[in-house]
C-alpha positions in Angstrom: 79.7 230.4 98.9 78.4 230.8 102.5 80.7 230.1 105.4 79.4 229.5 108.9 82.1 229.4 111.6 81.8 227.9 115.1 84.5 228.0 117.7 84.3 224.9 119.8 85.9 222.9 122.6 88.4 223.6 125.3 91.1 224.5 122.8 88.9 226.9 120.8 89.0 225.0 117.5 87.2 226.5 114.5 84.7 224.4 112.7 83.3 225.6 109.3 80.0 224.8 107.6 80.5 225.7 103.9 77.7 225.6 101.4 76.4 227.0 98.1 73.2 228.2 96.6 71.7 224.7 96.5 72.2 224.4 100.3 74.5 221.5 99.9 78.1 221.6 101.2 80.8 220.4 103.5 81.7 220.5 107.1 85.4 221.2 108.0 86.8 219.9 111.4 83.9 219.0 113.7 85.9 219.8 116.7 83.5 219.3 119.6 79.9 220.0 120.8 78.2 217.8 118.2 74.7 219.2 119.3 75.8 222.7 118.5 77.1 221.7 115.0 73.9 219.8 114.3 71.8 222.7 115.4 73.7 224.9 113.0 73.3 222.5 110.1 69.5 222.3 110.8 69.2 226.1 111.1 70.8 226.7 107.8 69.0 223.8 106.1 72.2 222.4 104.7 72.8 218.9 103.3 76.4 218.0 104.3 78.0 215.7 101.7 81.5 215.5 103.1 83.1 216.0 106.5 86.6 217.2 105.6 89.4 217.0 108.3 92.4 219.3 107.9 94.3 216.8 110.1 93.6 214.1 112.7 94.3 215.8 116.0 91.7 215.0 118.6 90.7 218.7 119.1 89.6 218.8 115.4 87.6 215.6 115.3 85.8 215.3 118.7 82.3 215.4 117.3 83.0 213.5 114.2 81.1 210.3 115.0 78.0 212.2 116.2 77.9 214.6 113.2 78.6 211.8 110.7 75.8 209.7 112.1 73.4 212.7 111.8 74.4 213.7 108.3 75.4 210.5 106.7 78.3 212.4 105.1 81.5 210.8 103.9 84.5 211.4 106.1 87.6 212.7 104.2 91.2 213.0 105.5 94.6 212.9 104.0 95.9 209.3 103.8 98.8 210.0 106.1 96.6 211.2 109.0 93.9 208.6 108.6 95.4 206.3 111.2 94.7 208.9 113.9 90.9 208.6 113.8 90.4 205.3 115.5 93.0 206.1 118.2 91.8 209.7 119.0 90.9 208.5 122.5 94.5 207.5 123.3 95.9 210.7 121.9 93.5 212.9 123.8 94.3 211.0 127.0 97.9 212.0 126.8 96.7 215.6 127.2 94.2 214.8 129.9 91.3 215.6 127.5 88.2 213.5 126.7 87.6 212.2 123.2 86.2 209.0 121.9 87.7 206.8 119.2 86.4 208.1 115.8 85.2 206.2 112.7 87.5 205.5 109.9 87.6 207.6 106.8 85.6 207.0 103.7 87.8 209.0 101.4 91.6 209.2 101.6 92.8 212.5 100.2 96.0 213.3 98.2 97.5 216.5 97.0 95.6 218.0 94.1 92.4 216.0 94.8 89.2 217.9 94.2 86.0 217.8 96.2 83.0 218.9 94.2 79.6 219.5 95.8 77.1 220.9 93.3 78.3 224.5 92.6 81.3 224.3 94.9 84.7 223.0 94.1 87.5 222.6 96.7 91.1 221.7 95.9 93.3 219.8 98.4 96.7 221.2 99.2 99.0 218.8 101.0 100.7 220.9 103.6 102.5 218.7 106.1 104.4 220.0 109.1 101.9 220.3 111.9 101.2 216.7 111.3 102.4 214.4 108.5 99.0 214.5 106.8 97.9 218.1 107.3 96.0 219.7 104.4 94.6 223.1 103.4 91.5 223.4 101.4 91.1 225.9 98.6 87.6 226.9 97.4 86.8 230.0 95.5 88.6 232.9 97.3 88.7 231.0 100.6 91.6 229.0 102.0 90.9 226.8 105.0 94.3 226.2 106.6 93.7 224.0 109.7 96.7 224.3 112.0 99.2 225.1 109.2 98.7 228.9 109.2 97.0 231.2 111.7 96.5 234.9 112.0 99.9 236.1 113.0 101.3 232.7 113.7 101.8 229.2 112.3 101.3 225.7 113.5 103.4 224.0 116.1 105.7 221.1 115.0 106.7 219.6 118.4 104.0 217.0 118.5 104.3 213.4 117.1 104.2 213.6 113.3 105.3 217.2 113.2 108.3 218.6 111.3 109.6 222.1 111.1 111.3 221.6 107.6 108.0 220.2 106.3 106.0 223.1 107.7 108.5 225.7 106.2 108.0 224.1 102.8 104.2 224.1 103.2 104.2 227.7 104.3 106.3 228.7 101.3 103.8 227.0 99.1 100.9 229.0 100.6 102.9 232.2 100.4 103.5 231.6 96.7 99.8 231.2 95.8 98.8 233.9 93.3 96.6 236.6 94.6 94.9 237.1 97.9 92.7 234.6 99.7 90.6 234.8 102.9 92.3 232.5 105.4 90.1 230.5 107.7 92.4 228.9 110.3 91.9 226.0 112.7 92.2 228.4 115.7 91.9 232.2 116.1 90.7 234.9 113.9 90.0 234.9 110.1 92.7 236.7 108.2 94.0 236.8 104.6 97.1 235.9 102.7 98.2 239.4 101.9 98.0 240.4 105.6 100.0 237.4 106.6 102.6 238.1 103.9 103.0 241.5 105.5 102.8 240.9 109.2 103.4 237.2 110.1 107.2 236.8 110.8 107.0 233.0 110.7 105.1 233.0 107.5 107.5 235.4 105.8 110.6 233.6 107.0 
């Protein structure tokens, strides 16, 4: 499995292009700068089958429409965050940030769903807390955590749809996963579960 990472937009959101030997794959969180994402897709020669959103906050979906129109990929998001896509412009305006309304999802995800693209298989982990419909995506030895878990920190819960008790339950679920996984977060540096178990006070709490 190959993972290309782009850090995009004013809030430094991580977008991931993930693909296998057959050069087909998924795009996770097309945050901003659609031209940059499309250039990466072209350069790697990848056919994107799904655009998977870890949640619906505007800083993770700013280039969704442009990238979806280029790739023709299906848009997938947890059912509880799907309502955010067509109102992304209103949410962004509350923060004084530009973002257009985004297209509705093609696939509504649930806990335990699987996304299969040729030789790749991803499992959806429902991890609410940052938003009511946040997910993590587990594929091979990689865990894409969105804004649930960061290197040395965890997601905030003080925005609409956030919940500290939910987040604590979600973090406990991630901490209980067997073995070690490379953690690809929505912001900041790549880390791994063992490191976060040792050094992340919020994750260990």
